[in-house]
C-alpha positions as CSV (number, residue, x, y, z in Angstrom):
1,M,0.0,0.1,0.0
2,I,0.9,3.5,-0.7
3,L,0.0,6.6,1.6
4,E,-0.6,9.8,-0.5
5,H,0.1,12.6,2.0
6,A,-1.1,16.4,1.1
7,L,-1.0,19.6,3.4
8,L,-4.0,21.7,1.8
9,P,-3.6,25.3,2.6
10,V,-7.3,26.5,2.0
11,I,-7.8,30.4,1.6
12,P,-8.8,31.6,4.9
13,G,-12.9,32.3,5.0
14,L,-13.4,29.5,2.5
15,E,-13.1,26.7,4.9
16,E,-16.9,25.9,4.9
17,E,-17.0,26.1,1.1
18,F,-14.0,23.8,0.7
19,E,-15.7,21.3,2.9
20,A,-18.7,21.2,1.0
21,A,-16.8,21.0,-2.2
22,F,-14.8,18.2,-0.8
23,D,-17.8,16.3,0.2
24,E,-18.9,16.2,-3.3
25,A,-15.5,15.7,-4.6
26,R,-14.6,12.7,-2.3
27,H,-16.8,10.3,-4.4
28,L,-15.0,10.8,-7.5
29,I,-11.6,9.8,-5.9
30,A,-13.5,6.7,-4.1
31,S,-14.6,5.2,-7.5
32,M,-11.1,5.0,-8.8
33,P,-9.3,1.7,-9.4
34,G,-6.6,1.1,-6.8
35,F,-8.2,3.4,-4.4
36,V,-8.3,2.1,-0.6
37,E,-9.5,4.8,1.7
38,L,-9.3,8.6,2.4
39,S,-9.1,10.7,5.3
40,L,-9.4,14.5,5.7
41,A,-8.6,16.3,8.7
42,R,-8.4,20.1,9.7
43,G,-5.8,21.9,11.6
44,V,-6.3,22.8,15.1
45,E,-3.6,25.3,15.3
46,S,-4.0,26.2,11.9
47,P,-7.7,25.8,10.8
48,S,-7.4,26.9,7.2
49,T,-4.8,23.9,6.8
50,Y,-6.3,20.4,5.9
51,L,-4.4,17.1,6.0
52,L,-5.4,14.7,3.2
53,L,-4.4,11.0,3.4
54,V,-5.2,8.7,0.7
55,Q,-4.4,5.1,0.5
56,W,-3.8,3.7,-2.7
57,A,-2.8,0.2,-3.9
58,S,0.2,1.8,-5.8
59,V,1.8,4.9,-6.8
60,E,0.6,4.4,-10.3
61,A,-3.1,4.2,-9.4
62,H,-2.9,7.7,-8.1
63,E,-0.4,9.2,-10.5
64,V,-1.6,7.5,-13.6
65,G,-5.0,6.0,-13.0
66,F,-6.7,8.9,-10.9
67,R,-4.6,11.9,-12.4
68,G,-5.3,10.9,-15.9
69,S,-8.8,10.1,-15.6
70,P,-11.8,12.5,-16.5
71,E,-12.7,12.2,-12.5
72,Y,-9.6,14.0,-11.9
73,A,-10.6,16.8,-13.9
74,E,-13.8,17.2,-12.0
75,W,-11.9,16.9,-8.8
76,R,-9.6,19.8,-10.1
77,T,-12.4,22.0,-11.0
78,L,-14.1,21.6,-7.5
79,L,-11.2,21.7,-5.3
80,H,-8.1,23.4,-6.7
81,R,-9.4,26.9,-6.6
82,F,-9.3,26.9,-2.8
83,Y,-5.6,26.4,-2.5
84,E,-3.0,29.1,-2.1
85,P,-0.4,27.9,-2.4
86,F,-0.9,24.6,-4.4
87,P,-0.2,21.9,-2.0
88,V,2.9,19.3,-2.4
89,V,1.6,15.8,-2.5
90,E,4.1,13.2,-1.6
91,H,3.9,9.2,-1.3
92,F,4.8,7.0,1.7
93,A,5.6,3.6,1.8
94,E,4.5,1.8,5.2
95,V,7.7,0.7,7.4
96,A,5.9,0.2,10.6
97,H,2.2,-0.1,11.9
98,V,1.0,-0.5,15.5
């Protein structure tokens, strides 16, 4: 399994609108081959920052499958306008789990 990690810097004042758009967009990503699970958390100290964690079967399922799909174009339309600056997305392979 691969864990996608992204800190999403949402423009202050747009948090509620972002959360509503994300609620719609999450169904797009969940329908993709190789998708395992997703969590979104809001910062306590920085409430305009969200932590997105997505488990994928492989990096390719995310980078090629999802990002190359029509669903990603819709995801981008729904969500990318909320970010300033644009988030850095990284992938992690698990080395330990308790």
